Residue, then its C-alpha position, 0 to 999 in steps of 0.5 A: x499499500x502506498x503510504x502517501x494515500x489514504x486507505x479506502x478499502x472499507x472496513x466493518x468493525x463487527x460483532x458476529x454475535x450482534x443482529x445489527x452487525x450481521x445486518x451492516x455486513x449482509x449490505x456491503x454483501x448484497x452491495x458487492x462491495x470490497x471490506x475487511x472485517x474487524x472483528x474488535x470483540x476477538x481482537x480489542x482495540x487500542x485507546x489510541x484505535x478506539x478514539x480514532x475510529x470514534x473520531x472519524x465518526x464525527x460523534x462523541x464517544x457516549x454517542x456510540x456507547x450500548x446502554x443495554x449492556x448490563x455492564x453499562x446498566x451496573x457501571x456506568x447508568x448515570x454516570x457523566x465522564x469525560x470523552x478519554x473515560x469513555x473511550x477507556x471505558x470501551x476500550x476496556x469493554x469492546x461489547x460497549x462499542x455499538x456496531x457496526x461502524x464502517x470505515x472507508x479513508x478518514x469517513x466512518x458511520x455507525x450503520x444502523x440502519x445499515x442504509x447509513x453505510x450508502x455514503x460508500x457506495 
């Protein structure tokens, strides 16, 4: 890969056990797009990677936290955390990250619904 050019390969940050994440994957397959699957549950992201991924979406870290997770309900609900603290929590508990997130170059979308990814077609 040419280091002077941005990475334009689609990447999907995916949890195969998640219905919404599988719907995002199927959207990419149905549209015959080439992509790389990042199973961040099996291969957890670093704090830096989580921060970069979130930054590409243009959203605040808290907006990408799955509030229906038991860990969130027991440990985070009602708490006011900084962006850095949310990123640390997501890094330590990858199930907290909403999915799927689809990335192309310097742009990313939370693909729920999957049609949010039409910007990459």
